[in-house]
N, CA, C and O of each residue as an XYZ file, in Angstrom:
732
protein
N       7.942    -40.985     53.402
C       7.109    -39.869     52.999
C       5.815    -40.409     52.397
O       5.810    -41.373     51.632
N       4.744    -39.767     52.764
C       3.444    -40.133     52.219
C       3.233    -39.325     50.945
O       3.291    -38.095     50.958
N       2.990    -40.030     49.850
C       2.816    -39.392     48.551
C       1.493    -38.623     48.508
O       0.535    -38.970     49.198
N       1.463    -37.591     47.695
C       0.253    -36.788     47.524
C      -0.935    -37.642     47.099
O      -2.065    -37.399     47.524
N      -0.680    -38.633     46.267
C      -1.761    -39.445     45.700
C      -2.480    -40.309     46.727
O      -3.600    -40.757     46.480
N      -1.853    -40.549     47.871
C      -2.508    -41.388     48.884
C      -2.757    -40.656     50.197
O      -3.237    -41.257     51.158
N      -2.440    -39.376     50.248
C      -2.675    -38.593     51.465
C      -4.171    -38.442     51.693
O      -4.954    -38.335     50.749
N      -4.553    -38.436     52.978
C      -5.965    -38.260     53.312
C      -6.086    -37.379     54.548
O      -5.096    -37.100     55.224
N      -7.292    -36.951     54.831
C      -7.583    -36.184     56.031
C      -6.792    -34.891     56.130
O      -6.638    -34.155     55.155
N      -6.292    -34.634     57.340
C      -5.563    -33.391     57.615
C      -4.339    -33.249     56.720
O      -4.012    -32.145     56.285
N      -3.658    -34.363     56.443
C      -2.472    -34.299     55.591
C      -2.846    -33.880     54.178
O      -2.165    -33.044     53.582
N      -3.904    -34.441     53.638
C      -4.335    -34.064     52.284
C      -4.685    -32.583     52.225
O      -4.364    -31.910     51.245
N      -5.340    -32.067     53.266
C      -5.677    -30.649     53.304
C      -4.413    -29.782     53.368
O      -4.320    -28.759     52.690
N      -3.455    -30.198     54.180
C      -2.197    -29.455     54.252
C      -1.457    -29.513     52.924
O      -0.883    -28.513     52.492
N      -1.463    -30.649     52.283
C      -0.803    -30.764     50.984
C      -1.405    -29.782     49.981
O      -0.679    -29.222     49.160
N      -2.714    -29.568     50.037
C      -3.338    -28.590     49.144
C      -2.808    -27.190     49.447
O      -2.588    -26.393     48.535
N      -2.608    -26.899     50.721
C      -2.127    -25.572     51.130
C      -0.668    -25.348     50.753
O      -0.310    -24.264     50.294
N       0.169    -26.347     50.938
C       1.607    -26.170     50.737
C       2.077    -26.623     49.366
O       3.238    -26.425     49.006
N       1.180    -27.230     48.603
C       1.577    -27.817     47.332
C       1.730    -26.821     46.200
O       1.389    -25.644     46.316
N       2.243    -27.329     45.127
C       2.433    -26.565     43.895
C       1.130    -26.542     43.111
O       0.245    -27.359     43.365
N       0.996    -25.624     42.164
C      -0.233    -25.542     41.372
C      -0.593    -26.856     40.661
O      -1.769    -27.120     40.410
N       0.404    -27.670     40.341
C       0.120    -28.938     39.662
C      -0.245    -30.064     40.634
O      -0.431    -31.206     40.214
N      -0.348    -29.750     41.928
C      -0.732    -30.747     42.916
C       0.427    -31.492     43.564
O       0.222    -32.248     44.513
N       1.635    -31.288     43.067
C       2.799    -31.941     43.691
C       3.179    -31.184     44.961
O       2.849    -30.010     45.132
N       3.874    -31.884     45.835
C       4.358    -31.277     47.076
C       5.866    -31.484     47.110
O       6.358    -32.595     46.911
N       6.591    -30.401     47.364
C       8.046    -30.485     47.416
C       8.482    -31.388     48.571
O       7.858    -31.419     49.631
N       9.548    -32.106     48.338
C      10.047    -33.049     49.347
C      10.404    -32.379     50.663
O      10.297    -33.008     51.716
N      10.828    -31.114     50.632
C      11.153    -30.404     51.867
C       9.935    -30.339     52.791
O      10.089    -30.283     54.011
N       8.749    -30.346     52.232
C       7.522    -30.362     53.022
C       7.031    -31.798     53.244
O       6.546    -32.148     54.320
N       7.169    -32.603     52.210
C       6.661    -33.981     52.297
C       7.397    -34.801     53.357
O       6.848    -35.776     53.868
N       8.624    -34.422     53.691
C       9.357    -35.185     54.709
C       8.690    -35.096     56.081
O       9.006    -35.872     56.982
N       7.770    -34.149     56.232
C       7.021    -34.015     57.490
C       5.701    -34.797     57.465
O       4.909    -34.682     58.400
N       5.456    -35.566     56.444
C       4.135    -36.151     56.242
C       3.658    -37.049     57.383
O       2.451    -37.230     57.544
N       4.541    -37.601     58.156
C       4.129    -38.436     59.283
C       3.672    -37.604     60.481
O       3.127    -38.138     61.447
N       3.901    -36.290     60.406
C       3.490    -35.371     61.469
C       2.924    -34.107     60.840
O       3.659    -33.140     60.638
N       1.629    -34.094     60.527
C       1.038    -32.904     59.899
C       1.275    -31.617     60.694
O       1.398    -30.543     60.105
N       1.341    -31.715     62.029
C       1.602    -30.525     62.831
C       2.989    -29.955     62.510
O       3.167    -28.740     62.428
N       3.951    -30.835     62.333
C       5.304    -30.417     61.968
C       5.311    -29.786     60.576
O       5.970    -28.770     60.357
N       4.590    -30.379     59.651
C       4.481    -29.842     58.293
C       3.899    -28.437     58.335
O       4.430    -27.525     57.701
N       2.809    -28.256     59.081
C       2.177    -26.937     59.171
C       3.143    -25.918     59.778
O       3.279    -24.809     59.262
N       3.806    -26.286     60.862
C       4.733    -25.362     61.519
C       5.883    -24.977     60.587
O       6.259    -23.808     60.513
N       6.441    -25.964     59.874
C       7.541    -25.675     58.949
C       7.064    -24.721     57.854
O       7.735    -23.732     57.557
N       5.931    -25.010     57.266
C       5.449    -24.177     56.172
C       5.146    -22.758     56.661
O       5.481    -21.787     55.983
N       4.521    -22.635     57.824
C       4.216    -21.305     58.357
C       5.493    -20.502     58.596
O       5.544    -19.311     58.291
N       6.510    -21.142     59.134
C       7.783    -20.461     59.363
C       8.416    -20.053     58.028
O       8.940    -18.947     57.899
N       8.365    -20.932     57.056
C       8.887    -20.633     55.715
C       8.207    -19.394     55.136
O       8.878    -18.499     54.622
N       6.895    -19.342     55.218
C       6.149    -18.219     54.654
C       6.519    -16.919     55.354
O       6.739    -15.900     54.698
N       6.589    -16.947     56.682
C       6.949    -15.733     57.421
C       8.364    -15.285     57.065
O       8.595    -14.100     56.826
N       9.297    -16.207     57.029
C      10.695    -15.846     56.778
C      10.934    -15.351     55.357
O      11.737    -14.441     55.152
N      10.254    -15.931     54.378
C      10.585    -15.605     52.991
C       9.538    -14.820     52.215
O       9.872    -14.177     51.220
N       8.287    -14.854     52.640
C       7.247    -14.277     51.784
C       6.426    -13.149     52.389
O       5.799    -12.399     51.641
N       6.401    -12.999     53.671
C       5.607    -11.928     54.276
C       6.324    -10.593     54.113
O       7.539    -10.551     53.921
N       5.555     -9.491     54.192
C       6.182     -8.170     54.073
C       7.330     -8.002     55.069
O       7.246     -8.410     56.228
N       8.384     -7.398     54.581
C       9.599     -7.214     55.370
C      10.389     -6.058     54.776
O      10.290     -5.786     53.579
N      11.171     -5.378     55.601
C      12.070     -4.371     55.028
C      13.180     -5.017     54.198
O      13.843     -4.338     53.413
N      13.386     -6.325     54.369
C      14.333     -7.047     53.513
C      13.607     -7.427     52.233
O      12.470     -7.896     52.272
N      14.259     -7.226     51.115
C      13.643     -7.607     49.839
C      13.648     -9.127     49.693
O      14.380     -9.826     50.394
N      12.830     -9.622     48.783
C      12.844    -11.058     48.483
C      14.220    -11.475     47.980
O      14.701    -12.557     48.318
N      14.860    -10.626     47.174
C      16.200    -10.926     46.676
C      17.163    -11.079     47.843
O      17.938    -12.035     47.884
N      17.124    -10.152     48.787
C      18.020    -10.243     49.934
C      17.788    -11.527     50.726
O      18.742    -12.169     51.166
N      16.533    -11.898     50.906
C      16.230    -13.112     51.663
C      16.698    -14.362     50.923
O      17.179    -15.310     51.544
N      16.561    -14.366     49.609
C      17.027    -15.519     48.823
C      18.559    -15.571     48.783
O      19.142    -16.654     48.771
N      19.203    -14.413     48.762
C      20.670    -14.391     48.842
C      21.107    -15.069     50.136
O      21.972    -15.945     50.125
N      20.508    -14.662     51.241
C      20.857    -15.234     52.539
C      20.555    -16.728     52.561
O      21.370    -17.512     53.047
N      19.410    -17.132     52.047
C      19.061    -18.553     52.020
C      20.036    -19.377     51.209
O      20.386    -20.489     51.602
N      20.473    -18.852     50.097
C      21.443    -19.559     49.254
C      22.781    -19.688     49.974
O      23.399    -20.752     49.964
N      23.218    -18.609     50.594
C      24.506    -18.628     51.290
C      24.462    -19.571     52.492
O      25.366    -20.388     52.669
N      23.433    -19.468     53.310
C      23.334    -20.325     54.495
C      23.237    -21.796     54.077
O      23.873    -22.655     54.690
N      22.459    -22.087     53.054
C      22.332    -23.471     52.586
C      23.660    -23.998     52.054
O      23.996    -25.166     52.251
N      24.407    -23.137     51.384
C      25.745    -23.530     50.916
C      26.655    -23.822     52.106
O      27.345    -24.841     52.123
N      26.660    -22.948     53.086
C      27.507    -23.139     54.261
C      27.147    -24.412     55.020
O      28.021    -25.094     55.555
N      25.852    -24.726     55.061
C      25.378    -25.920     55.761
C      25.431    -27.178     54.889
O      24.983    -28.248     55.299
N      25.980    -27.032     53.694
C      26.122    -28.154     52.763
C      24.795    -28.851     52.478
O      24.718    -30.078     52.413
N      23.758    -28.039     52.311
C      22.437    -28.563     51.975
C      22.209    -28.350     50.484
O      21.765    -27.284     50.056
N      22.516    -29.365     49.712
C      22.389    -29.286     48.255
C      20.953    -28.985     47.836
O      20.719    -28.196     46.921
N      20.005    -29.611     48.502
C      18.590    -29.420     48.177
C      18.216    -27.936     48.259
O      17.740    -27.361     47.279
N      18.429    -27.317     49.425
C      18.024    -25.925     49.617
C      18.899    -24.958     48.815
O      18.405    -23.954     48.301
N      20.188    -25.255     48.707
C      21.074    -24.404     47.919
C      20.583    -24.358     46.475
O      20.510    -23.286     45.874
N      20.252    -25.508     45.925
C      19.787    -25.593     44.539
C      18.454    -24.877     44.353
O      18.301    -24.076     43.430
N      17.492    -25.162     45.225
C      16.170    -24.533     45.123
C      16.254    -23.018     45.236
O      15.656    -22.299     44.436
N      16.988    -22.535     46.219
C      16.979    -21.100     46.476
C      17.901    -20.319     45.551
O      17.659    -19.137     45.309
N      18.934    -20.937     45.034
C      19.725    -20.280     43.988
C      18.867    -20.125     42.728
O      18.941    -19.101     42.048
N      18.056    -21.140     42.417
C      17.158    -21.047     41.257
C      16.119    -19.952     41.470
O      15.824    -19.186     40.552
N      15.564    -19.876     42.676
C      14.601    -18.819     42.977
C      15.238    -17.447     42.907
O      14.636    -16.505     42.392
N      16.444    -17.327     43.418
C      17.169    -16.063     43.371
C      17.400    -15.637     41.929
O      17.231    -14.468     41.584
N      17.782    -16.574     41.106
C      18.057    -16.248     39.696
C      16.807    -15.675     39.020
O      16.912    -14.750     38.214
N      15.629    -16.215     39.340
C      14.394    -15.690     38.745
C      14.078    -14.282     39.240
O      13.491    -13.485     38.508
N      14.460    -13.973     40.466
C      14.140    -12.668     41.046
C      15.108    -11.559     40.642
O      14.738    -10.385     40.627
N      16.325    -11.923     40.322
C      17.351    -10.924     40.001
C      17.106    -10.280     38.644
O      16.597    -10.930     37.731
N      17.464     -9.002     38.505
C      17.404     -8.389     37.178
C      18.437     -9.044     36.263
O      19.402     -9.650     36.729
N      18.223     -8.917     34.979
C      19.087     -9.585     33.999
C      20.573     -9.321     34.216
O      21.396    -10.221     34.052
N      20.914     -8.094     34.583
C      22.334     -7.757     34.728
C      22.978     -8.352     35.987
O      24.185     -8.212     36.185
N      22.181     -9.016     36.841
C      22.738     -9.629     38.057
C      22.446    -11.131     38.146
O      22.801    -11.757     39.145
N      21.823    -11.713     37.152
C      21.421    -13.122     37.222
C      22.573    -14.065     37.533
O      22.370    -15.086     38.189
N      23.781    -13.744     37.075
C      24.935    -14.604     37.319
C      25.262    -14.708     38.805
O      25.937    -15.648     39.225
N      24.786    -13.748     39.610
C      25.051    -13.751     41.049
C      24.539    -15.031     41.707
O      25.187    -15.554     42.614
N      23.405    -15.538     41.272
C      22.843    -16.746     41.880
C      23.807    -17.920     41.754
O      24.046    -18.637     42.725
N      24.355    -18.114     40.570
C      25.309    -19.216     40.359
C      26.598    -18.971     41.133
O      27.183    -19.902     41.687
N      27.039    -17.717     41.169
C      28.263    -17.383     41.915
C      28.093    -17.711     43.396
O      28.959    -18.349     43.996
N      26.981    -17.276     43.984
C      26.750    -17.526     45.412
C      26.658    -19.017     45.702
O      27.217    -19.504     46.684
N      25.954    -19.731     44.844
C      25.810    -21.172     45.044
C      27.163    -21.870     45.006
O      27.365    -22.888     45.668
N      28.090    -21.315     44.223
C      29.417    -21.913     44.081
C      30.422    -21.405     45.116
O      31.550    -21.894     45.174
N      30.019    -20.428     45.930
C      30.918    -19.943     46.969
C      31.604    -18.629     46.664
O      32.530    -18.241     47.376
N      31.174    -17.939     45.631
C      31.774    -16.663     45.244
C      30.818    -15.536     45.618
O      29.793    -15.343     44.963
N      31.152    -14.795     46.668
C      30.293    -13.719     47.157
C      30.710    -12.343     46.641
O      30.237    -11.329     47.153
N      31.581    -12.289     45.644
C      32.144    -11.008     45.202
C      31.141    -10.091     44.514
O      31.395     -8.890     44.419
N      30.031    -10.597     44.037
C      29.075     -9.751     43.319
C      28.059     -9.069     44.209
O      27.119     -8.452     43.708
N      28.224     -9.167     45.514
C      27.255     -8.576     46.433
C      27.487     -7.073     46.610
O      28.617     -6.590     46.542
N      26.394     -6.353     46.837
C      26.485     -4.941     47.180
C      27.039     -4.836     48.612
O      27.081     -5.839     49.323
N      27.460     -3.654     49.038
C      27.941     -3.518     50.419
C      26.887     -3.950     51.461
O      27.230     -4.610     52.442
N      25.641     -3.593     51.260
C      24.569     -4.009     52.181
C      24.434     -5.522     52.179
O      24.369     -6.144     53.239
N      24.393     -6.117     50.993
C      24.280     -7.579     50.888
C      25.491     -8.271     51.511
O      25.357     -9.316     52.148
N      26.665     -7.687     51.324
C      27.880     -8.266     51.922
C      27.809     -8.260     53.446
O      28.195     -9.233     54.093
N      27.319     -7.170     54.015
C      27.176     -7.104     55.471
C      26.195     -8.167     55.955
O      26.419     -8.818     56.976
N      25.112     -8.332     55.210
C      24.132     -9.359     55.567
C      24.743    -10.750     55.440
O      24.508    -11.611     56.288
N      25.517    -10.969     54.399
C      26.149    -12.274     54.181
C      27.145    -12.600     55.288
O      27.213    -13.737     55.754
N      27.915    -11.600     55.706
C      28.882    -11.818     56.792
C      28.170    -12.190     58.086
O      28.574    -13.121     58.783
N      27.118    -11.464     58.399
C      26.334    -11.758     59.597
C      25.709    -13.148     59.498
O      25.762    -13.927     60.450
N      25.121    -13.454     58.350
C      24.476    -14.757     58.154
C      25.475    -15.892     58.316
O      25.169    -16.919     58.922
N      26.653    -15.703     57.781
C      27.692    -16.727     57.899
C      28.074    -16.948     59.357
O      28.202    -18.084     59.813
N      28.253    -15.863     60.068
C      28.643    -15.984     61.484
C      27.528    -16.621     62.302
O      27.788    -17.507     63.116
N      26.292    -16.182     62.096
C      25.177    -16.731     62.855
C      24.954    -18.205     62.534
O      24.623    -18.989     63.423
N      25.129    -18.583     61.283
C      24.932    -19.984     60.884
C      26.044    -20.885     61.408
O      25.779    -22.005     61.844
N      27.275    -20.411     61.369
C      28.423    -21.258     61.721
C      28.871    -21.141     63.172
O      29.312    -22.121     63.771
N      28.757    -19.947     63.732
C      29.254    -19.700     65.099
C      28.245    -18.841     65.867
O      28.566    -17.713     66.240
N      27.046    -19.344     66.107
C      26.006    -18.501     66.709
C      26.400    -17.908     68.055
O      25.974    -16.801     68.386
N      27.197    -18.618     68.829
C      27.629    -18.092     70.118
C      28.625    -16.956     70.004
O      28.908    -16.273     70.988
N      29.155    -16.752     68.819
C      30.138    -15.702     68.607
C      29.551    -14.386     68.136
O      30.277    -13.403     67.995
N      28.232    -14.349     67.888
C      27.606    -13.106     67.438
C      27.557    -12.133     68.614
O      27.134    -12.484     69.716
N      27.994    -10.920     68.356
C      28.088     -9.882     69.391
C      27.374     -8.608     68.939
O      26.960     -8.483     67.786
N      27.245     -7.692     69.851
C      26.618     -6.395     69.567
C      27.313     -5.708     68.393
O      26.653     -5.049     67.589
N      28.623     -5.850     68.283
C      29.361     -5.241     67.170
C      28.846     -5.747     65.823
O      28.805     -4.994     64.850
N      28.456     -7.012     65.766
C      27.930     -7.575     64.517
C      26.625     -6.884     64.128
O      26.395     -6.591     62.955
N      25.781     -6.628     65.110
C      24.525     -5.921     64.872
C      24.809     -4.473     64.483
O      24.168     -3.928     63.585
N      25.769     -3.857     65.162
C      26.138     -2.476     64.823
C      26.640     -2.366     63.385
O      26.374     -1.370     62.713
N      27.356     -3.373     62.911
C      27.823     -3.371     61.517
C      26.641     -3.444     60.546
O      26.677     -2.830     59.480
N      25.612     -4.178     60.907
C      24.413     -4.223     60.067
C      23.730     -2.859     60.030
O      23.280     -2.411     58.976
N      23.658     -2.209     61.176
C      23.073     -0.862     61.211
C      23.883      0.097     60.339
O      23.316      0.918     59.619
N      25.204     -0.011     60.408
C      26.068      0.848     59.596
C      25.873      0.587     58.106
O      26.121      1.466     57.281
N      25.430     -0.621     57.763
C      25.175     -0.969     56.361
C      23.766     -0.571     55.917
O      23.379     -0.805     54.772
N      22.999      0.038     56.839
C      21.685      0.545     56.462
C      20.505     -0.278     56.932
O      19.371      0.032     56.566
N      20.721     -1.307     57.722
C      19.610     -2.114     58.212
C      19.075     -1.522     59.514
O      19.845     -1.146     60.398
N      17.750     -1.442     59.621
C      17.148     -1.014     60.871
C      16.878     -2.249     61.737
O      17.146     -3.377     61.325
N      16.349     -2.023     62.928
C      16.159     -3.140     63.854
C      15.212     -4.208     63.310
O      15.453     -5.399     63.508
N      14.145     -3.804     62.631
C      13.223     -4.798     62.057
C      13.935     -5.617     60.985
O      13.729     -6.828     60.897
N      14.763     -4.978     60.174
C      15.519     -5.693     59.143
C      16.458     -6.708     59.776
O      16.614     -7.821     59.273
N      17.076     -6.322     60.868
C      18.015     -7.218     61.552
C      17.275     -8.409     62.147
O      17.755     -9.540     62.075
N      16.103     -8.157     62.735
C      15.272     -9.257     63.242
C      14.917    -10.207     62.110
O      15.068    -11.421     62.247
N      14.450     -9.666     60.998
C      14.062    -10.511     59.870
C      15.262    -11.278     59.315
O      15.132    -12.443     58.937
N      16.421    -10.636     59.264
C      17.629    -11.308     58.793
C      17.961    -12.488     59.695
O      18.246    -13.580     59.204
N      17.927    -12.283     61.002
C      18.209    -13.379     61.939
C      17.198    -14.512     61.752
O      17.557    -15.687     61.833
N      15.938    -14.158     61.501
C      14.916    -15.191     61.295
C      15.156    -15.976     60.008
O      14.958    -17.191     59.981
N      15.577    -15.304     58.953
C      15.866    -16.003     57.695
C      17.036    -16.974     57.894
O      16.981    -18.124     57.457
N      18.084    -16.500     58.553
C      19.237    -17.373     58.816
C      18.799    -18.574     59.649
O      19.129    -19.714     59.322
N      18.061    -18.317     60.718
C      17.621    -19.403     61.596
C      16.697    -20.376     60.861
O      16.794    -21.589     61.049
N      15.804    -19.845     60.026
C      14.923    -20.731     59.253
C      15.752    -21.671     58.382
O      15.505    -22.877     58.359
N      16.729    -21.128     57.669
C      17.512    -21.981     56.779
C      18.372    -22.975     57.551
O      18.568    -24.099     57.090
N      18.885    -22.587     58.707
C      19.620    -23.567     59.517
C      18.698    -24.719     59.906
O      19.095    -25.882     59.847
N      17.486    -24.398     60.298
C      16.494    -25.428     60.627
C      16.178    -26.294     59.402
O      16.288    -27.519     59.448
N      15.787    -25.640     58.319
C      15.384    -26.383     57.116
C      16.532    -27.236     56.584
O      16.319    -28.382     56.189
N      17.738    -26.692     56.571
C      18.895    -27.452     56.085
C      19.096    -28.714     56.915
O      19.390    -29.775     56.365
N      18.942    -28.611     58.209
C      19.152    -29.774     59.073
C      18.047    -30.805     58.922
O      18.308    -32.007     58.982
N      16.812    -30.347     58.726
C      15.706    -31.287     58.485
C      15.921    -32.004     57.152
O      15.804    -33.227     57.074
N      16.229    -31.250     56.124
C      16.436    -31.827     54.795
C      17.611    -32.804     54.794
O      17.485    -33.936     54.329
N      18.754    -32.356     55.319
C      19.925    -33.236     55.346
C      19.721    -34.405     56.294
O      20.096    -35.535     55.979
N      19.131    -34.142     57.448
C      18.962    -35.179     58.456
C      17.997    -36.276     58.058
O      18.108    -37.410     58.523
N      17.045    -35.937     57.190
C      16.064    -36.929     56.760
C      16.267    -37.375     55.315
O      15.502    -38.190     54.800
N      17.286    -36.846     54.671
C      17.653    -37.306     53.339
C      16.700    -36.916     52.224
O      16.529    -37.670     51.266
N      16.074    -35.743     52.334
C      15.190    -35.300     51.253
C      16.012    -35.091     49.991
O      17.116    -34.549     50.036
N      15.465    -35.523     48.879
C      16.151    -35.373     47.594
C      15.432    -34.352     46.738
O      14.227    -34.142     46.875
N      16.178    -33.727     45.864
C      15.618    -32.738     44.954
C      14.639    -33.434     44.017
O      14.933    -34.487     43.453
N      13.463    -32.816     43.865
C      12.451    -33.362     42.980
C      12.901    -33.237     41.530
O      13.703    -32.371     41.183
N      12.383    -34.093     40.722
C      12.682    -34.033     39.295
C      11.651    -33.144     38.609
O      10.698    -33.629     37.999
N      11.858    -31.852     38.721
C      10.999    -30.906     38.037
C      11.869    -29.768     37.543
O      13.050    -29.673     37.878
N      11.272    -28.919     36.752
C      11.997    -27.783     36.217
C      12.119    -26.730     37.319
O      11.131    -26.089     37.677
N      13.336    -26.550     37.860
C      13.544    -25.575     38.924
C      13.123    -24.172     38.488
O      12.821    -23.330     39.334
N      13.100    -23.919     37.221
C      12.679    -22.611     36.736
C      11.202    -22.344     36.959
O      10.767    -21.200     36.827
N      10.425    -23.349     37.289
C       8.994    -23.182     37.503
C       8.597    -23.375     38.952
O       7.406    -23.500     39.239
N       9.533    -23.405     39.866
C       9.241    -23.684     41.270
C       8.490    -22.519     41.911
O       9.064    -21.443     42.084
N       7.212    -22.711     42.268
C       6.397    -21.604     42.739
C       6.773    -21.067     44.114
O       6.545    -19.888     44.383
N       7.330    -21.874     44.979
C       7.611    -21.413     46.334
C       8.822    -20.504     46.408
O       9.068    -19.910     47.458
N       9.570    -20.374     45.361
C      10.699    -19.446     45.388
C      10.461    -18.253     44.481
O      11.370    -17.453     44.258
N       9.258    -18.123     43.959
C       8.929    -16.950     43.126
C       8.662    -15.739     43.983
O       8.371    -14.664     43.459
């Protein structure tokens, strides 16, 4: 990984775009430093999946990200997104982030549970997803755009988890409570 302090040219410009307010760049992005095009594509997909307007709330997207990262055994993403989820949840639900990260999905609403079931199936057995699975999401109150966005969030995390695990990205030593990309 090319450190922020020695990045130049297109990479330095991308680091400014994807970096934190203090100038640091998260390792999930820095692992692409040898290919700025890959870094840009990853960041753009991340922004679309988690931050652009969607009928899915940010909380719902972070719930899915935490669950998929847990299922894919990606400690980096599970830790980051559980921390982000905890910041987004109201006080009376904050414990849900730790529960999900640990494998306890019992605190989910019926809608969130339907999303979690679909996310689990799509992440673990993508060839097994059927029309009935989509119909169950509709029955839980998701419209077609919500279902598209849900599939994109699951797919993004499967991609990110494999990049992070496959390249050995490690969690940065910073206060997860201040992580801007999960706010």
